[in-house]
GUZAKE-862422 format. One line per field, with one value per residue (C-alpha): residue number from 1; residue in one letter; chain; x, y, z. Coordinates in nm, 4 decimals. Layout:
// GUZAKE-862422
seq <- (NUM/...)
type <- (a/...)
mol <- (A/...)
px <- (X/...)
py <- (Y/...)
pz <- (Z/...)
END
This chain:
// GUZAKE-862422
seq <- (1/2/3/4/5/6/7/8/9/10/11/12/13/14/15/16/17/18/19/20/21/22/23/24/25/26/27/28/29/30/31/32/33/34/35/36/37/38/39/40/41/42/43/44/45/46/47/48/49/50/51/52/53/54/55/56/57/58/59/60/61/62/63/64/65/66/67/68/69/70/71/72/73/74/75/76/77/78/79/80/81/82/83/84/85/86/87/88/89/90/91/92/93/94/95/96/97/98/99/100/101/102/103/104/105/106/107/108/109/110/111/112/113/114/115/116/117/118/119/120/121/122/123/124/125/126/127/128/129/130/131/132/133/134/135/136/137/138/139/140/141/142/143/144/145/146/147/148/149/150/151/152/153/154/155/156/157/158/159/160/161/162/163/164/165/166/167/168/169/170/171/172/173/174/175/176/177/178/179/180/181/182/183/184/185/186/187/188/189/190/191/192/193/194/195/196/197/198/199/200/201/202/203/204/205/206/207/208/209/210/211/212/213/214/215/216/217/218/219/220/221/222/223/224/225/226/227/228/229/230/231/232/233/234/235/236/237/238/239/240/241/242/243/244/245/246/247/248/249/250/251/252/253/254/255/256/257/258/259/260/261/262/263/264/265/266/267/268/269/270/271/272/273/274/275/276/277/278/279/280/281/282/283/284/285/286/287/288/289/290/291/292/293/294/295/296/297/298/299/300/301/302/303/304/305/306/307/308/309/310/311/312/313/314/315/316/317/318/319/320/321/322/323/324/325/326/327/328/329/330/331/332/333/334/335/336/337/338/339/340/341/342/343/344/345/346/347/348/349/350/351/352/353/354/355/356/357/358/359/360/361/362/363/364/365/366/367/368/369/370/371/372/373/374/375/376/377/378/379/380/381/382/383/384/385/386/387/388/389/390/391/392/393/394/395/396/397/398/399/400/401/402/403/404/405/406/407/408/409/410/411/412/413/414/415/416/417/418/419/420/421/422/423/424/425/426/427/428/429/430/431/432/433/434/435/436/437/438/439/440/441/442/443/444/445/446/447/448/449/450)
type <- (m/a/s/r/n/f/y/i/q/l/i/i/r/v/a/l/l/t/l/t/a/i/l/l/a/f/s/l/s/e/q/w/y/f/s/f/g/m/c/l/l/l/m/v/g/q/v/y/s/l/i/s/f/i/n/s/t/n/r/k/i/a/y/f/f/d/a/i/r/n/e/d/f/t/l/r/f/p/e/r/v/t/i/k/s/f/k/e/l/n/q/s/l/n/r/v/n/g/l/i/q/e/v/h/l/q/l/q/i/r/e/q/y/y/q/e/i/i/k/q/a/s/i/g/i/m/t/y/n/e/k/g/h/i/m/f/a/n/p/t/l/e/r/l/l/d/y/t/p/l/n/h/i/k/q/l/s/q/v/d/e/s/l/y/n/i/f/k/s/f/k/p/f/d/r/k/l/v/q/l/s/n/e/r/e/q/t/q/l/a/l/k/s/t/p/m/t/m/d/g/q/s/v/l/l/v/v/v/q/d/i/h/k/e/l/d/e/k/e/t/d/s/w/v/r/l/i/r/v/l/t/h/e/i/m/n/t/i/t/p/i/a/s/i/s/d/s/i/i/k/y/y/r/h/n/g/k/i/t/p/l/e/e/l/e/e/s/q/i/k/n/t/l/k/g/l/e/v/i/k/e/q/g/g/n/l/m/d/f/v/q/s/y/r/s/l/l/h/v/p/e/p/n/k/t/i/v/k/a/k/e/l/l/e/k/i/h/v/l/m/s/a/r/p/q/e/g/e/t/d/f/k/v/q/c/e/p/e/n/l/e/l/f/i/d/e/k/q/i/a/q/v/l/i/n/l/a/k/n/a/l/q/s/v/g/e/i/e/n/g/k/v/r/m/v/a/g/m/d/s/n/g/m/k/y/i/d/v/l/d/n/g/p/g/i/p/p/e/v/m/d/e/i/f/v/p/f/f/t/t/k/s/e/g/t/g/i/g/l/s/l/s/k/r/v/m/q/l/h/g/g/g/i/q/v/r/s/f/p/y/k/e/t/h/f/r/l/t/f/a)
mol <- (A/A/A/A/A/A/A/A/A/A/A/A/A/A/A/A/A/A/A/A/A/A/A/A/A/A/A/A/A/A/A/A/A/A/A/A/A/A/A/A/A/A/A/A/A/A/A/A/A/A/A/A/A/A/A/A/A/A/A/A/A/A/A/A/A/A/A/A/A/A/A/A/A/A/A/A/A/A/A/A/A/A/A/A/A/A/A/A/A/A/A/A/A/A/A/A/A/A/A/A/A/A/A/A/A/A/A/A/A/A/A/A/A/A/A/A/A/A/A/A/A/A/A/A/A/A/A/A/A/A/A/A/A/A/A/A/A/A/A/A/A/A/A/A/A/A/A/A/A/A/A/A/A/A/A/A/A/A/A/A/A/A/A/A/A/A/A/A/A/A/A/A/A/A/A/A/A/A/A/A/A/A/A/A/A/A/A/A/A/A/A/A/A/A/A/A/A/A/A/A/A/A/A/A/A/A/A/A/A/A/A/A/A/A/A/A/A/A/A/A/A/A/A/A/A/A/A/A/A/A/A/A/A/A/A/A/A/A/A/A/A/A/A/A/A/A/A/A/A/A/A/A/A/A/A/A/A/A/A/A/A/A/A/A/A/A/A/A/A/A/A/A/A/A/A/A/A/A/A/A/A/A/A/A/A/A/A/A/A/A/A/A/A/A/A/A/A/A/A/A/A/A/A/A/A/A/A/A/A/A/A/A/A/A/A/A/A/A/A/A/A/A/A/A/A/A/A/A/A/A/A/A/A/A/A/A/A/A/A/A/A/A/A/A/A/A/A/A/A/A/A/A/A/A/A/A/A/A/A/A/A/A/A/A/A/A/A/A/A/A/A/A/A/A/A/A/A/A/A/A/A/A/A/A/A/A/A/A/A/A/A/A/A/A/A/A/A/A/A/A/A/A/A/A/A/A/A/A/A/A/A/A/A/A/A/A/A/A/A/A/A/A/A/A/A/A/A/A/A/A/A/A/A/A/A/A/A/A/A/A/A/A/A/A/A/A/A/A/A/A)
px <- (-5.5614/-5.4390/-5.3543/-5.7066/-5.8753/-5.6484/-5.7551/-6.1244/-6.1083/-5.9152/-6.1821/-6.4622/-6.2882/-6.2250/-6.5869/-6.7141/-6.4800/-6.6110/-6.9728/-6.8966/-6.7382/-7.0509/-7.2746/-7.0458/-7.0785/-7.4557/-7.4973/-7.2925/-7.5013/-7.8259/-7.6838/-7.7421/-7.4724/-7.5310/-7.5154/-7.2130/-7.0335/-7.1155/-7.0027/-6.6831/-6.6033/-6.6897/-6.4615/-6.1700/-6.2220/-6.2308/-5.9124/-5.7319/-5.8591/-5.7438/-5.3961/-5.3669/-5.4888/-5.2215/-4.9446/-5.0151/-4.9333/-4.6193/-4.5082/-4.5565/-4.3478/-4.0815/-4.0680/-4.0491/-3.7440/-3.5752/-3.6158/-3.4744/-3.1778/-3.1078/-3.1551/-3.4473/-3.6906/-3.9040/-4.1280/-4.4799/-4.7798/-5.1268/-5.3381/-5.6600/-5.7773/-6.1198/-5.9989/-5.9546/-5.6911/-5.4761/-5.5188/-5.3974/-5.1123/-4.9974/-5.0176/-4.8060/-4.5445/-4.5278/-4.4909/-4.2093/-4.0451/-4.0526/-3.9008/-3.6199/-3.5565/-3.5261/-3.2837/-3.0843/-3.0567/-2.9443/-2.6784/-2.5574/-2.5329/-2.3453/-2.1141/-2.0330/-1.9722/-1.7283/-1.5559/-1.5023/-1.3566/-1.1199/-1.0180/-0.9427/-0.7664/-0.4080/-0.3017/-0.2814/-0.5360/-0.5240/-0.7137/-0.6007/-0.6996/-0.4963/-0.4030/-0.2576/-0.5332/-0.5808/-0.9487/-0.9090/-0.6315/-0.7010/-0.5280/-0.3083/-0.1520/-0.0855/0.0786/0.2946/0.4124/0.4248/0.2488/-0.0949/-0.3117/-0.2551/-0.4162/-0.1855/0.0789/0.3367/0.3350/0.4971/0.8206/0.8522/0.8422/1.0781/1.1529/1.1646/0.8207/0.6752/0.8339/0.6749/0.3261/0.3725/0.4561/0.2251/0.0339/-0.2696/-0.1816/0.1775/0.3567/0.6443/0.8675/1.0058/1.2120/1.1601/1.4028/1.3397/1.5029/1.3295/1.3220/1.3341/1.0105/0.9752/0.6488/0.4770/0.2624/-0.0079/-0.2308/-0.5775/-0.7763/-1.1235/-1.3962/-1.5403/-1.8044/-1.7319/-1.3549/-1.0710/-0.8813/-0.6064/-0.6491/-0.3159/-0.2787/0.0274/0.1432/0.4294/0.6026/0.9051/0.7689/0.6361/0.9752/1.1496/0.9311/0.9672/1.3418/1.3697/1.1506/1.3678/1.6802/1.5276/1.4517/1.8005/1.9646/1.7749/1.9029/2.2578/2.2433/2.1419/2.4242/2.6838/2.5839/2.6305/2.9927/3.0549/3.0031/3.3581/3.4932/3.3130/3.4695/3.8186/3.7395/3.6334/3.9588/4.1601/3.9620/4.0556/4.4213/4.3488/4.0829/4.0938/3.8253/3.6583/3.9755/4.2047/4.5321/4.8288/5.0680/5.3640/5.1834/5.1274/5.3556/5.4987/5.3306/4.9891/5.0462/5.1536/4.8505/4.6293/4.7610/4.7214/4.3687/4.2687/4.4081/4.2105/3.8948/3.9333/4.0004/3.7438/3.4811/3.5168/3.4931/3.1923/3.0086/3.0721/2.9411/2.6332/2.5722/2.5733/2.3017/2.1020/2.1083/1.9036/1.6669/1.5867/1.5289/1.2797/0.9483/0.9867/0.8914/0.7527/0.7237/0.6873/1.0367/1.1345/1.3276/1.5494/1.6681/1.7362/1.9472/2.1406/2.2313/2.3605/2.5557/2.7272/2.8186/2.9551/3.1427/3.3279/3.4883/3.8473/3.8918/3.5970/3.6539/3.7441/3.4461/3.1650/2.8866/2.5595/2.2048/1.8827/1.5160/1.2303/0.9878/1.1767/0.8831/0.8666/0.7820/0.8313/0.6529/0.9494/1.1712/1.4410/1.7179/1.6604/1.6329/1.9348/2.1362/2.0223/2.1202/2.4579/2.5281/2.4324/2.6297/2.9395/2.9183/2.8782/3.1691/3.3932/3.2888/3.3976/3.6961/3.9566/3.8121/3.8438/3.5448/3.3654/3.0132/2.7572/2.4046/2.1306/1.7922/1.4530/1.1332/0.7920/0.7051/0.4002/0.2050/0.2566/0.5166/0.7838/1.1427/1.5077/1.7687/2.1395/2.3375/2.7065/2.9186/3.1489/3.2359/2.8920/2.7666/2.8543/2.5426/2.6422/2.6163/2.3210/2.0783/2.3046/2.3843/2.0898/2.1800/2.3070/2.6865/2.7494/3.0151/3.2577/3.4745/3.7730/3.6334/3.2881/3.0376/2.8136/2.4935/2.4544/2.2302/2.0423/1.9694/1.8691/1.6259/1.4737/1.4300/1.2546/1.0193/0.9267/0.8442/0.6094/0.8375/1.1204/1.4693/1.5581/1.8858/2.0065/2.3634/2.5463/2.9248/3.0970/2.7731/2.5247/2.4537/2.1117/1.9634/1.6065/1.4235/1.0450/0.8016/0.4364)
py <- (-2.0214/-2.0657/-2.4272/-2.4970/-2.3383/-2.5417/-2.8656/-2.7687/-2.6987/-3.0194/-3.2250/-3.0581/-3.1320/-3.4954/-3.5311/-3.3874/-3.6143/-3.9162/-3.8161/-3.7748/-4.1212/-4.2710/-4.0981/-4.2197/-4.5798/-4.5515/-4.4050/-4.6887/-4.9527/-4.7927/-4.7432/-4.3703/-4.2977/-3.9238/-3.8923/-4.1200/-3.8915/-3.5787/-3.7363/-3.8546/-3.5033/-3.3609/-3.6106/-3.5296/-3.1588/-3.2127/-3.4237/-3.1550/-2.8840/-3.0787/-3.1325/-2.7656/-2.6595/-2.8645/-2.7801/-2.4059/-2.3937/-2.6014/-2.3815/-2.0634/-2.2001/-2.3259/-1.9862/-1.8182/-2.0168/-1.9846/-1.6084/-1.6023/-1.8159/-1.5774/-1.2725/-1.1568/-0.9785/-0.8323/-1.1413/-1.0543/-1.2866/-1.1452/-1.0828/-1.0043/-1.3571/-1.5113/-1.8154/-1.7119/-1.9748/-1.8586/-1.4981/-1.5737/-1.7877/-1.5117/-1.2556/-1.4786/-1.5340/-1.1614/-1.0813/-1.3353/-1.2033/-0.8502/-0.9586/-1.1494/-0.8537/-0.6224/-0.8580/-0.8927/-0.5145/-0.4781/-0.7454/-0.5685/-0.2367/-0.4027/-0.5823/-0.2579/-0.0906/-0.3609/-0.3657/0.0089/-0.0244/-0.2963/-0.0868/0.2153/0.0136/0.1132/-0.2523/-0.4917/-0.7751/-1.0796/-1.4087/-1.7009/-2.0654/-2.3852/-2.3623/-2.0157/-1.8250/-1.4850/-1.4276/-1.0728/-0.8152/-0.4605/-0.1520/-0.1092/-0.4507/-0.3761/-0.0489/-0.2167/-0.4807/-0.2318/-0.4822/-0.4810/-0.6646/-0.9664/-1.2871/-1.5638/-1.5868/-1.6856/-1.3202/-1.2412/-1.3986/-1.0962/-0.8745/-1.0867/-1.4594/-1.4955/-1.3323/-1.5890/-1.8745/-1.7409/-1.7282/-2.0690/-2.2343/-2.0250/-2.2208/-2.1050/-1.8666/-1.8213/-1.4923/-1.3770/-1.0725/-0.9858/-0.6950/-0.5775/-0.3549/-0.1692/0.1181/0.3721/0.2387/-0.0522/-0.1777/-0.4089/-0.6048/-0.8081/-1.0963/-1.2842/-1.5633/-1.6806/-1.9745/-1.9097/-2.0880/-1.9068/-2.0547/-2.4003/-2.3906/-2.3324/-2.0071/-1.8290/-1.4684/-1.2846/-0.9429/-0.7412/-0.4362/-0.1958/-0.1683/0.0292/0.3690/0.2345/0.0777/0.4044/0.6021/0.3463/0.3334/0.7105/0.7187/0.4508/0.6469/0.9640/0.7802/0.6302/0.9660/1.1194/0.8458/0.8813/1.2572/1.2099/0.9630/1.1793/1.4796/1.2675/1.2088/1.5803/1.5466/1.4110/1.7098/1.9306/1.7255/1.7906/2.1596/2.1521/1.9831/2.2493/2.5238/2.3778/2.4387/2.8095/2.8485/2.7375/2.8054/3.0476/3.2478/3.2620/3.0823/3.3228/3.2664/3.2062/2.9089/2.7361/2.4483/2.3906/2.0498/2.2124/2.4552/2.1737/1.9646/2.2647/2.3105/1.9402/1.9386/2.2438/2.0903/1.7700/1.9663/2.1770/1.8839/1.6395/1.9032/2.0304/1.6810/1.5915/1.9107/1.8661/1.5113/1.6218/1.9030/1.6523/1.4542/1.7653/1.8645/1.5512/1.6000/1.9628/1.9828/2.2702/2.2323/2.3308/2.6867/2.5956/2.8301/2.7891/2.7434/2.7133/2.3875/2.5191/2.8175/2.5950/2.3532/2.6387/2.7707/2.4278/2.4099/2.7432/2.6363/2.2969/2.4298/2.6742/2.3891/2.3567/1.9887/1.8894/2.1487/1.8981/1.6699/1.6761/1.8184/1.9232/2.0056/1.9605/2.0485/1.9053/2.0745/2.4010/2.5653/2.2921/2.4292/2.2724/2.3543/2.3229/2.4885/2.6068/2.6298/2.2781/2.1148/2.3103/2.1728/1.8190/1.8660/2.0146/1.7155/1.4666/1.6593/1.6695/1.2948/1.2321/1.4602/1.2959/0.9562/1.0329/1.2492/0.9778/0.8087/0.9001/1.0495/1.1110/1.2419/1.3856/1.4766/1.6535/1.6199/1.7583/1.6303/1.4710/1.1039/0.9544/0.9551/1.3279/1.2757/1.5493/1.4432/1.5478/1.2873/1.2970/1.0502/0.9628/0.6908/0.6401/0.3167/0.3195/0.1807/-0.1776/-0.3974/-0.4982/-0.1384/-0.0269/-0.0680/0.1289/0.4457/0.6334/0.5279/0.8276/0.8482/0.5600/0.6535/0.4759/0.7878/0.8816/1.2324/1.3569/1.2963/1.0503/1.2450/1.3957/1.1264/1.0785/1.4497/1.4498/1.1670/1.3502/1.6676/1.4760/1.3091/1.6480/1.7537/1.4568/1.2959/1.0480/0.9591/0.6360/0.4995/0.2296/0.1650/-0.0185/0.0174/0.2330/0.2527/0.4553/0.5481/0.7080/0.9089/1.0271/1.2875/1.2608/1.5337/1.4927)
pz <- (-0.0687/-0.4287/-0.3606/-0.2237/-0.5268/-0.7520/-0.5867/-0.5963/-0.9688/-1.0242/-0.8393/-1.0364/-1.3664/-1.2693/-1.1589/-1.4897/-1.6781/-1.4838/-1.5503/-1.9202/-1.9265/-1.7680/-2.0278/-2.3018/-2.1833/-2.1414/-2.4931/-2.6368/-2.4572/-2.5767/-2.9226/-2.9109/-3.1613/-3.1806/-2.8023/-2.8052/-3.0500/-2.8551/-2.5274/-2.6931/-2.8197/-2.4805/-2.3091/-2.5415/-2.4749/-2.0984/-2.1041/-2.3098/-2.0772/-1.7714/-1.9139/-2.0134/-1.6709/-1.4947/-1.7440/-1.7361/-1.3675/-1.4141/-1.7040/-1.4999/-1.2163/-1.4622/-1.6372/-1.3007/-1.1849/-1.5247/-1.5046/-1.1504/-1.2584/-1.5481/-1.3223/-1.5381/-1.3122/-1.5922/-1.6034/-1.4852/-1.4693/-1.5533/-1.2475/-1.4363/-1.5096/-1.4695/-1.2772/-0.9179/-0.8389/-1.1315/-1.0224/-0.6707/-0.8019/-1.0389/-0.7615/-0.5364/-0.8070/-0.8850/-0.5158/-0.4727/-0.7905/-0.6493/-0.3186/-0.4922/-0.7219/-0.4217/-0.2478/-0.5687/-0.6078/-0.2475/-0.3012/-0.6164/-0.4330/-0.1486/-0.3909/-0.5723/-0.2364/-0.1259/-0.4649/-0.4496/-0.0993/-0.2222/-0.5239/-0.3060/-0.0345/0.0404/0.0437/-0.2501/-0.2676/-0.4952/-0.5227/-0.7382/-0.7721/-0.7527/-1.1218/-1.0710/-1.2503/-1.0871/-1.0089/-0.8796/-0.8340/-0.7173/-0.8669/-0.5584/-0.6133/-0.9803/-0.8762/-0.6104/-0.8572/-1.1480/-1.3751/-1.5388/-1.6178/-1.3941/-1.5202/-1.3985/-1.1284/-1.3941/-1.4964/-1.1603/-1.2865/-1.5169/-1.2077/-0.9965/-1.0152/-0.6365/-0.6095/-0.8493/-0.6523/-0.3337/-0.4874/-0.6504/-0.3170/-0.1000/0.1646/0.3629/0.6466/0.5211/0.5835/0.3658/0.3229/-0.0189/-0.1453/-0.5028/-0.6912/-1.0114/-1.1956/-0.9735/-0.6178/-0.3776/-0.2243/0.0729/0.0684/0.3393/0.2068/0.3966/0.2599/0.3644/0.2151/0.0716/-0.1245/-0.4259/-0.6591/-0.5215/-0.5798/-0.3356/-0.3837/-0.1964/-0.0859/-0.0621/0.0985/-0.0084/0.1875/0.1258/0.4613/0.3409/0.4465/0.7777/0.8508/0.7667/1.0059/1.2837/1.2306/1.2577/1.5683/1.7265/1.6559/1.7967/2.1199/2.1243/2.0630/2.3530/2.5810/2.4534/2.4938/2.8554/2.9155/2.7430/2.9456/3.2547/3.1561/3.1887/3.5624/3.6236/3.4348/3.6806/3.9582/3.8182/3.8047/4.1679/4.2693/4.0912/4.2596/4.5970/4.5133/4.5031/4.7685/5.1272/5.3900/5.1542/5.1015/4.8003/4.8630/4.8493/4.5589/4.7889/4.9435/4.6099/4.5249/4.1783/4.1543/4.2165/3.9325/3.6964/3.7931/3.7346/3.3823/3.3025/3.4422/3.2410/2.9237/2.9823/3.0598/2.7492/2.5162/2.6512/2.7076/2.3528/2.2069/2.4153/2.3341/1.9626/1.9881/2.1803/1.9361/1.6521/1.8261/1.8958/1.5298/1.4592/1.7507/1.6844/1.3108/1.2833/1.1065/0.7397/0.6479/0.3083/0.0125/-0.3624/-0.5070/-0.8724/-0.9035/-1.1858/-0.9819/-0.6792/-0.8836/-1.0450/-0.6990/-0.5991/-0.9253/-0.8549/-0.5005/-0.6056/-0.9081/-0.6830/-0.4888/-0.6196/-0.5338/-0.7476/-1.0215/-1.2921/-1.2334/-1.4911/-1.2749/-1.4420/-1.3357/-1.5314/-1.4721/-1.6791/-1.7102/-1.6681/-1.4885/-1.2237/-0.8803/-0.5378/-0.2119/0.0236/0.2824/0.0418/0.3028/0.4347/0.0919/-0.0341/0.2575/0.1732/-0.1920/-0.0970/0.1267/-0.1476/-0.4091/-0.1857/-0.1269/-0.5000/-0.5940/-0.3333/-0.4675/-0.8261/-0.7306/-0.7900/-1.0996/-1.4652/-1.6435/-1.3167/-1.3655/-1.1265/-1.2339/-1.0406/-1.2121/-1.1078/-1.2673/-1.2326/-1.2883/-1.4614/-1.1335/-1.0814/-0.8072/-0.8030/-0.7412/-0.7455/-0.8412/-0.7570/-0.9674/-0.9988/-1.1585/-0.8627/-0.6761/-0.5177/-0.1887/-0.0894/-0.0520/0.3006/0.4263/0.2120/0.5042/0.7420/0.5488/0.7034/1.0581/1.2610/1.2946/1.0560/0.7997/0.5696/0.5336/0.7486/0.7934/0.8864/1.1621/0.9781/1.0349/0.6865/0.5375/0.8654/0.8782/0.5100/0.5715/0.8681/0.6627/0.3848/0.6324/0.7757/0.4190/0.3864/0.1281/0.1364/0.0181/-0.1631/-0.2913/-0.5262/-0.6317/-0.9109/-0.8599/-1.1229/-1.3208/-1.1223/-0.7627/-0.7512/-0.4637/-0.5167/-0.3104/-0.3464/-0.2500/-0.1549)
END
């Protein structure tokens, strides 16, 4: 409709301009100089009006697109104009402007919604271009890498050189595993890359996930299943013992009657004694072994109460200091803040701390200036912890991944279930246990509580 009115007005103006040109020529031929002058002025005015008429529409459309490009939706065209075509054109532009503004607002709301989801995601997300400039990194990624702000992948070399080399050589759809170590803990990260196009340039989207906790839980579940199978198999081995017992019974019972003593041979009595000794020894060993397995399978749910960390550590200190073989070792406890409280099962956590303290004291027992420290505190993220530290020979790197495996031990004595049981207790508390070791400098076990 607006386009038709525009053309009608344009034809009328051209027709009037043509008529004025004819009158101008006629006045000049008749030497009507006054009429000629008036027609000339009229023609100039009509030409100016025609140019303004055409340019006004072009300017409105140009302003409109400039405003859209600059995301300025405050531009409004007057709808109360005398020229009907201009009125309809302005109404159309205002209507289109309103629709675009609505779409733009919806996109902004959706973008903010997605950004908030990405910020709150439990996995790290990063995008960077071919030059290594980081376009986006969510807070989770910065927390996993313990570095902020992230602007370029070269900064990753300050976190770990191998991590930077991985990002530098990352290809689309690559998958990598990397283990990071810092002064507090070890973190195992899974990396996955996906190519994207953003603002006309190719970028790489990398998803980073901490799989350490998931691996710990899966590992424990696997061992629980394995222990159940082993328990079943071990119990089956008791069956031959029962068979030996039955054979011995036959020496002393025949046809439902007890065999008289005078009918017993000396060899039967000797075999009976040997059989009983074997049954006693093997049965005792097997039952102790089975009981060790069962202690892992039947850890009770924690009966949690509020416990003052300082009082708990002082109890452990008294118990450990009373051990004569570790009496000369420098063993100290510390709690900061002193009013720190833990929501735990005191008996279970005390047993874990006793086990860790015993291991630490045994570790430093044969070295000079042996030190063991037990420290309770809270980190910058509000996470409560208890550290057990010693300066003993530490844990060899080749067995670091096996120390929490049930029945694995490097000592000549012990069952090898202490650390496995400690790990299970911490998982039931919703926390965890981590370890790092530098021989003769520091071996550090940390218990973390949710």
